[in-house]
KEKE-912804 format. One record per residue: z, y, x of N, C-alpha, C, O in turn; residue number from 1. Coordinates in pm, whole numbers, always signed. Last residue first. Layout:
@n_Z = Z n_Y = Y n_X = X ca_Z = Z ca_Y = Y ca_X = X c_Z = Z c_Y = Y c_X = X o_Z = Z o_Y = Y o_X = X num = NUM
...
//
This chain:
@n_Z = -3951 n_Y = -2587 n_X = -4620 ca_Z = -3948 ca_Y = -2700 ca_X = -4715 c_Z = -4028 c_Y = -2670 c_X = -4832 o_Z = -4038 o_Y = -2753 o_X = -4923 num = 76
@n_Z = -3966 n_Y = -2353 n_X = -4481 ca_Z = -4040 ca_Y = -2469 ca_X = -4429 c_Z = -4044 c_Y = -2583 c_X = -4529 o_Z = -4133 o_Y = -2668 o_X = -4522 num = 75
@n_Z = -3793 n_Y = -2183 n_X = -4614 ca_Z = -3936 ca_Y = -2155 ca_X = -4622 c_Z = -4019 c_Y = -2274 c_X = -4573 o_Z = -4132 o_Y = -2294 o_X = -4619 num = 74
@n_Z = -3549 n_Y = -2293 n_X = -4538 ca_Z = -3586 ca_Y = -2294 ca_X = -4679 c_Z = -3736 c_Y = -2271 c_X = -4694 o_Z = -3800 o_Y = -2333 o_X = -4779 num = 73
@n_Z = -3556 n_Y = -2233 n_X = -4268 ca_Z = -3551 ca_Y = -2373 ca_X = -4309 c_Z = -3589 c_Y = -2388 c_X = -4456 o_Z = -3655 o_Y = -2485 o_X = -4493 num = 72
@n_Z = -3547 n_Y = -1956 n_X = -4278 ca_Z = -3665 ca_Y = -2023 ca_X = -4222 c_Z = -3670 c_Y = -2169 c_X = -4265 o_Z = -3777 o_Y = -2221 o_X = -4297 num = 71
@n_Z = -3291 n_Y = -1920 n_X = -4391 ca_Z = -3410 ca_Y = -1869 ca_X = -4458 c_Z = -3537 c_Y = -1937 c_X = -4408 o_Z = -3624 o_Y = -1972 o_X = -4488 num = 70
@n_Z = -3128 n_Y = -2041 n_X = -4196 ca_Z = -3128 ca_Y = -2093 ca_X = -4333 c_Z = -3252 c_Y = -2045 c_X = -4410 o_Z = -3310 o_Y = -2122 o_X = -4487 num = 69
@n_Z = -3181 n_Y = -1878 n_X = -3976 ca_Z = -3214 ca_Y = -2021 ca_X = -3971 c_Z = -3220 c_Y = -2080 c_X = -4111 o_Z = -3308 o_Y = -2162 o_X = -4140 num = 68
@n_Z = -3080 n_Y = -1633 n_X = -4069 ca_Z = -3222 ca_Y = -1645 ca_X = -4037 c_Z = -3264 c_Y = -1792 c_X = -4034 o_Z = -3372 o_Y = -1826 o_X = -4084 num = 67
@n_Z = -2806 n_Y = -1703 n_X = -4101 ca_Z = -2886 ca_Y = -1657 ca_X = -4215 c_Z = -3035 c_Y = -1672 c_X = -4188 o_Z = -3109 o_Y = -1720 o_X = -4274 num = 66
@n_Z = -2733 n_Y = -1779 n_X = -3836 ca_Z = -2714 ca_Y = -1869 ca_X = -3948 c_Z = -2805 c_Y = -1831 c_X = -4065 o_Z = -2873 o_Y = -1916 o_X = -4122 num = 65
@n_Z = -2785 n_Y = -1549 n_X = -3686 ca_Z = -2857 ca_Y = -1672 ca_X = -3655 c_Z = -2849 c_Y = -1770 c_X = -3772 o_Z = -2947 o_Y = -1836 o_X = -3804 num = 64
@n_Z = -2598 n_Y = -1375 n_X = -3809 ca_Z = -2741 ca_Y = -1344 ca_X = -3812 c_Z = -2824 c_Y = -1470 c_X = -3786 o_Z = -2922 o_Y = -1495 o_X = -3856 num = 63
@n_Z = -2357 n_Y = -1505 n_X = -3747 ca_Z = -2395 ca_Y = -1485 ca_X = -3887 c_Z = -2544 c_Y = -1456 c_X = -3899 o_Z = -2610 o_Y = -1507 o_X = -3990 num = 62
@n_Z = -2359 n_Y = -1491 n_X = -3468 ca_Z = -2359 ca_Y = -1621 ca_X = -3534 c_Z = -2403 c_Y = -1608 c_X = -3680 o_Z = -2478 o_Y = -1692 o_X = -3730 num = 61
@n_Z = -2344 n_Y = -1214 n_X = -3429 ca_Z = -2461 ca_Y = -1287 ca_X = -3382 c_Z = -2471 c_Y = -1423 c_X = -3451 o_Z = -2580 o_Y = -1465 o_X = -3490 num = 60
@n_Z = -2089 n_Y = -1160 n_X = -3544 ca_Z = -2209 ca_Y = -1095 ca_X = -3593 c_Z = -2335 c_Y = -1173 c_X = -3555 o_Z = -2422 o_Y = -1196 o_X = -3639 num = 59
@n_Z = -1917 n_Y = -1321 n_X = -3386 ca_Z = -1924 ca_Y = -1338 ca_X = -3531 c_Z = -2053 c_Y = -1280 c_X = -3587 o_Z = -2119 o_Y = -1343 o_X = -3669 num = 58
@n_Z = -1959 n_Y = -1210 n_X = -3133 ca_Z = -1992 ca_Y = -1350 ca_X = -3156 c_Z = -2006 c_Y = -1377 c_X = -3306 o_Z = -2097 o_Y = -1449 o_X = -3347 num = 57
@n_Z = -1857 n_Y = -952 n_X = -3178 ca_Z = -1998 ca_Y = -970 ca_X = -3145 c_Z = -2043 c_Y = -1113 c_X = -3169 o_Z = -2153 o_Y = -1136 o_X = -3221 num = 56
@n_Z = -1588 n_Y = -1017 n_X = -3227 ca_Z = -1666 ca_Y = -948 ca_X = -3330 c_Z = -1816 c_Y = -963 c_X = -3304 o_Z = -1893 o_Y = -985 o_X = -3398 num = 55
@n_Z = -1513 n_Y = -1126 n_X = -2985 ca_Z = -1513 ca_Y = -1210 ca_X = -3104 c_Z = -1594 c_Y = -1148 c_X = -3217 o_Z = -1660 o_Y = -1218 o_X = -3293 num = 54
@n_Z = -1535 n_Y = -894 n_X = -2828 ca_Z = -1620 ca_Y = -1010 ca_X = -2799 c_Z = -1627 c_Y = -1101 c_X = -2920 o_Z = -1735 o_Y = -1150 o_X = -2954 num = 53
@n_Z = -1337 n_Y = -735 n_X = -2945 ca_Z = -1476 ca_Y = -691 ca_X = -2943 c_Z = -1572 c_Y = -805 c_X = -2918 o_Z = -1679 o_Y = -812 o_X = -2980 num = 52
@n_Z = -1106 n_Y = -880 n_X = -2893 ca_Z = -1147 ca_Y = -859 ca_X = -3031 c_Z = -1293 c_Y = -816 c_X = -3040 o_Z = -1364 o_Y = -857 o_X = -3132 num = 51
@n_Z = -1101 n_Y = -863 n_X = -2613 ca_Z = -1107 ca_Y = -994 ca_X = -2678 c_Z = -1157 c_Y = -980 c_X = -2821 o_Z = -1239 o_Y = -1060 o_X = -2867 num = 50
@n_Z = -1307 n_Y = -590 n_X = -2494 ca_Z = -1180 ca_Y = -654 ca_X = -2526 c_Z = -1205 c_Y = -788 c_X = -2595 o_Z = -1319 o_Y = -820 o_X = -2632 num = 49
@n_Z = -1543 n_Y = -465 n_X = -2467 ca_Z = -1506 ca_Y = -556 ca_X = -2360 c_Z = -1375 c_Y = -628 c_X = -2388 o_Z = -1336 o_Y = -718 o_X = -2314 num = 48
@n_Z = -1557 n_Y = -296 n_X = -2682 ca_Z = -1658 ca_Y = -400 ca_X = -2670 c_Z = -1626 c_Y = -502 c_X = -2563 o_Z = -1675 o_Y = -615 o_X = -2568 num = 47
@n_Z = -1355 n_Y = -114 n_X = -2627 ca_Z = -1336 ca_Y = -209 ca_X = -2735 c_Z = -1436 c_Y = -325 c_X = -2725 o_Z = -1402 o_Y = -439 o_X = -2757 num = 46
@n_Z = -1345 n_Y = +88 n_X = -2439 ca_Z = -1355 ca_Y = -49 ca_X = -2391 c_Z = -1335 c_Y = -153 c_X = -2501 o_Z = -1303 o_Y = -268 o_X = -2472 num = 45
@n_Z = -1294 n_Y = +333 n_X = -2552 ca_Z = -1432 ca_Y = +303 ca_X = -2513 c_Z = -1450 c_Y = +156 c_X = -2475 o_Z = -1562 o_Y = +106 o_X = -2480 num = 44
@n_Z = -1051 n_Y = +292 n_X = -2824 ca_Z = -1101 ca_Y = +336 ca_X = -2695 c_Z = -1244 c_Y = +292 c_X = -2667 o_Z = -1306 o_Y = +223 o_X = -2748 num = 43
@n_Z = -922 n_Y = +204 n_X = -3045 ca_Z = -1024 ca_Y = +307 ca_X = -3064 c_Z = -1089 c_Y = +351 c_X = -2933 o_Z = -1174 o_Y = +439 o_X = -2934 num = 42
@n_Z = -760 n_Y = -3 n_X = -2937 ca_Z = -830 ca_Y = -21 ca_X = -3064 c_Z = -945 c_Y = +78 c_X = -3076 o_Z = -1056 o_Y = +38 o_X = -3114 num = 41
@n_Z = -654 n_Y = +87 n_X = -2700 ca_Z = -731 ca_Y = -37 ca_X = -2697 c_Z = -808 c_Y = -58 c_X = -2827 o_Z = -912 o_Y = -124 o_X = -2826 num = 40
@n_Z = -529 n_Y = +322 n_X = -2787 ca_Z = -632 ca_Y = +330 ca_X = -2683 c_Z = -717 c_Y = +203 c_X = -2682 o_Z = -839 o_Y = +211 o_X = -2665 num = 39
@n_Z = -330 n_Y = +243 n_X = -2956 ca_Z = -451 ca_Y = +302 ca_X = -3015 c_Z = -563 c_Y = +313 c_X = -2912 o_Z = -681 o_Y = +313 o_X = -2949 num = 38
@n_Z = -88 n_Y = +153 n_X = -2874 ca_Z = -201 ca_Y = +63 ca_X = -2857 c_Z = -330 c_Y = +119 c_X = -2914 o_Z = -430 o_Y = +47 o_X = -2919 num = 37
@n_Z = +137 n_Y = +298 n_X = -2926 ca_Z = +54 ca_Y = +339 ca_X = -2814 c_Z = -64 c_Y = +249 c_X = -2787 o_Z = -134 o_Y = +266 o_X = -2687 num = 36
@n_Z = +271 n_Y = +211 n_X = -3151 ca_Z = +343 ca_Y = +211 ca_X = -3024 c_Z = +257 c_Y = +250 c_X = -2904 o_Z = +303 o_Y = +237 o_X = -2791 num = 35
@n_Z = +80 n_Y = +209 n_X = -3344 ca_Z = +185 ca_Y = +310 ca_X = -3353 c_Z = +257 c_Y = +322 c_X = -3219 o_Z = +297 o_Y = +431 o_X = -3179 num = 34
@n_Z = -72 n_Y = -10 n_X = -3283 ca_Z = -132 ca_Y = +122 ca_X = -3264 c_Z = -27 c_Y = +232 c_X = -3272 o_Z = -45 o_Y = +338 o_X = -3213 num = 33
@n_Z = +89 n_Y = -226 n_X = -3351 ca_Z = +59 ca_Y = -201 ca_X = -3210 c_Z = +1 c_Y = -63 c_X = -3186 o_Z = +23 o_Y = -5 o_X = -3080 num = 32
@n_Z = +88 n_Y = -220 n_X = -3626 ca_Z = +214 ca_Y = -195 ca_X = -3557 c_Z = +191 c_Y = -167 c_X = -3409 o_Z = +267 o_Y = -91 o_X = -3348 num = 31
@n_Z = -185 n_Y = -274 n_X = -3678 ca_Z = -124 ca_Y = -148 ca_X = -3719 c_Z = +5 c_Y = -119 c_X = -3645 o_Z = +30 o_Y = -5 o_X = -3604 num = 30
@n_Z = -287 n_Y = -523 n_X = -3620 ca_Z = -305 ca_Y = -418 ca_X = -3521 c_Z = -236 c_Y = -287 c_X = -3556 o_Z = -228 o_Y = -198 o_X = -3472 num = 29
@n_Z = -244 n_Y = -680 n_X = -3841 ca_Z = -172 ca_Y = -713 ca_X = -3718 c_Z = -181 c_Y = -602 c_X = -3615 o_Z = -92 o_Y = -588 o_X = -3532 num = 28
@n_Z = -417 n_Y = -604 n_X = -4038 ca_Z = -280 ca_Y = -554 ca_X = -4047 c_Z = -200 c_Y = -584 c_X = -3920 o_Z = -99 o_Y = -519 o_X = -3896 num = 27
@n_Z = -647 n_Y = -746 n_X = -3975 ca_Z = -648 ca_Y = -600 ca_X = -3959 c_Z = -506 c_Y = -544 c_X = -3963 o_Z = -478 o_Y = -445 o_X = -3896 num = 26
@n_Z = -579 n_Y = -1051 n_X = -3788 ca_Z = -599 ca_Y = -973 ca_X = -3909 c_Z = -595 c_Y = -824 c_X = -3881 o_Z = -545 o_Y = -780 o_X = -3777 num = 25
@n_Z = -765 n_Y = -1177 n_X = -3508 ca_Z = -640 ca_Y = -1141 ca_X = -3574 c_Z = -672 c_Y = -1055 c_X = -3695 o_Z = -779 o_Y = -994 o_X = -3703 num = 24
@n_Z = -989 n_Y = -1451 n_X = -3469 ca_Z = -964 ca_Y = -1308 ca_X = -3484 c_Z = -831 c_Y = -1284 c_X = -3552 o_Z = -790 o_Y = -1358 o_X = -3642 num = 23
@n_Z = -1018 n_Y = -1724 n_X = -3486 ca_Z = -952 ca_Y = -1670 ca_X = -3368 c_Z = -922 c_Y = -1520 c_X = -3378 o_Z = -839 o_Y = -1469 o_X = -3303 num = 22
@n_Z = -1163 n_Y = -1765 n_X = -3721 ca_Z = -1024 ca_Y = -1813 ca_X = -3713 c_Z = -949 c_Y = -1756 c_X = -3594 o_Z = -827 o_Y = -1742 o_X = -3600 num = 21
@n_Z = -1408 n_Y = -1653 n_X = -3650 ca_Z = -1330 ca_Y = -1594 ca_X = -3759 c_Z = -1185 c_Y = -1638 c_X = -3752 o_Z = -1094 o_Y = -1558 o_X = -3774 num = 20
@n_Z = -1490 n_Y = -1824 n_X = -3443 ca_Z = -1468 ca_Y = -1682 ca_X = -3415 c_Z = -1387 c_Y = -1614 c_X = -3525 o_Z = -1307 o_Y = -1525 o_X = -3497 num = 19
@n_Z = -1508 n_Y = -2077 n_X = -3572 ca_Z = -1417 ca_Y = -2056 ca_X = -3458 c_Z = -1387 c_Y = -1908 c_X = -3438 o_Z = -1272 o_Y = -1870 o_X = -3418 num = 18
@n_Z = -1703 n_Y = -2029 n_X = -3771 ca_Z = -1570 ca_Y = -2078 ca_X = -3806 c_Z = -1470 c_Y = -2047 c_X = -3695 o_Z = -1361 o_Y = -1996 o_X = -3721 num = 17
@n_Z = -1922 n_Y = -1949 n_X = -3610 ca_Z = -1865 ca_Y = -1859 ca_X = -3712 c_Z = -1723 c_Y = -1901 c_X = -3748 o_Z = -1633 o_Y = -1817 o_X = -3754 num = 16
@n_Z = -1968 n_Y = -2180 n_X = -3460 ca_Z = -1931 ca_Y = -2056 ca_X = -3390 c_Z = -1869 c_Y = -1956 c_X = -3488 o_Z = -1774 o_Y = -1887 o_X = -3453 num = 15
@n_Z = -2041 n_Y = -2353 n_X = -3668 ca_Z = -1922 ca_Y = -2383 ca_X = -3588 c_Z = -1873 c_Y = -2259 c_X = -3512 o_Z = -1753 o_Y = -2235 o_X = -3501 num = 14
@n_Z = -2276 n_Y = -2223 n_X = -3753 ca_Z = -2162 ca_Y = -2236 ca_X = -3845 c_Z = -2033 c_Y = -2270 c_X = -3770 o_Z = -1926 o_Y = -2220 o_X = -3807 num = 13
@n_Z = -2438 n_Y = -2243 n_X = -3526 ca_Z = -2398 ca_Y = -2111 ca_X = -3576 c_Z = -2279 c_Y = -2121 c_X = -3670 o_Z = -2190 o_Y = -2035 o_X = -3666 num = 12
@n_Z = -2467 n_Y = -2523 n_X = -3511 ca_Z = -2405 ca_Y = -2449 ca_X = -3400 c_Z = -2356 c_Y = -2313 c_X = -3447 o_Z = -2245 o_Y = -2271 o_X = -3414 num = 11
@n_Z = -2595 n_Y = -2574 n_X = -3758 ca_Z = -2468 ca_Y = -2638 ca_X = -3725 c_Z = -2395 c_Y = -2561 c_X = -3614 o_Z = -2275 o_Y = -2538 o_X = -3624 num = 10
@n_Z = -2828 n_Y = -2420 n_X = -3734 ca_Z = -2734 ca_Y = -2393 ca_X = -3842 c_Z = -2598 c_Y = -2454 c_X = -3811 o_Z = -2495 o_Y = -2390 o_X = -3835 num = 9
@n_Z = -2952 n_Y = -2540 n_X = -3512 ca_Z = -2910 ca_Y = -2400 ca_X = -3505 c_Z = -2808 c_Y = -2366 c_X = -3613 o_Z = -2713 o_Y = -2292 o_X = -3588 num = 8
@n_Z = -3006 n_Y = -2793 n_X = -3624 ca_Z = -2914 ca_Y = -2783 ca_X = -3510 c_Z = -2863 c_Y = -2640 c_X = -3495 o_Z = -2745 o_Y = -2619 o_X = -3468 num = 7
@n_Z = -3191 n_Y = -2716 n_X = -3818 ca_Z = -3067 ca_Y = -2783 ca_X = -3858 c_Z = -2962 c_Y = -2773 c_X = -3747 o_Z = -2845 o_Y = -2747 o_X = -3773 num = 6
@n_Z = -3392 n_Y = -2618 n_X = -3653 ca_Z = -3319 ca_Y = -2524 ca_X = -3738 c_Z = -3191 c_Y = -2585 c_X = -3795 o_Z = -3094 o_Y = -2514 o_X = -3817 num = 5
@n_Z = -3473 n_Y = -2856 n_X = -3529 ca_Z = -3427 ca_Y = -2743 ca_X = -3448 c_Z = -3344 c_Y = -2647 c_X = -3532 o_Z = -3239 o_Y = -2600 o_X = -3489 num = 4
@n_Z = -3564 n_Y = -3003 n_X = -3747 ca_Z = -3447 ca_Y = -3050 ca_X = -3672 c_Z = -3388 c_Y = -2938 c_X = -3587 o_Z = -3266 o_Y = -2926 o_X = -3575 num = 3
@n_Z = -3795 n_Y = -2873 n_X = -3820 ca_Z = -3679 ca_Y = -2865 ca_X = -3908 c_Z = -3552 c_Y = -2907 c_X = -3835 o_Z = -3444 o_Y = -2853 o_X = -3860 num = 2
@n_Z = -3961 n_Y = -2949 n_X = -3611 ca_Z = -3927 ca_Y = -2809 ca_X = -3627 c_Z = -3802 c_Y = -2793 c_X = -3714 o_Z = -3715 o_Y = -2710 o_X = -3686 num = 1
//
């Protein structure tokens, strides 16, 4: 059982590292929104955009990481 949670922690941490590094900074989007890119930032399709997908991956990975770490701590 512990091996499963160790594997989940490793996978979640790798997904967190990759998704955080692939995301662009918040200041990178400011110049694009002035030129008319506000539709992609504030529009309805944000969840389907590249940034939206990375944000969801980051959130899910963080939740899996924290829950796995808590369960692994409780098992020991």
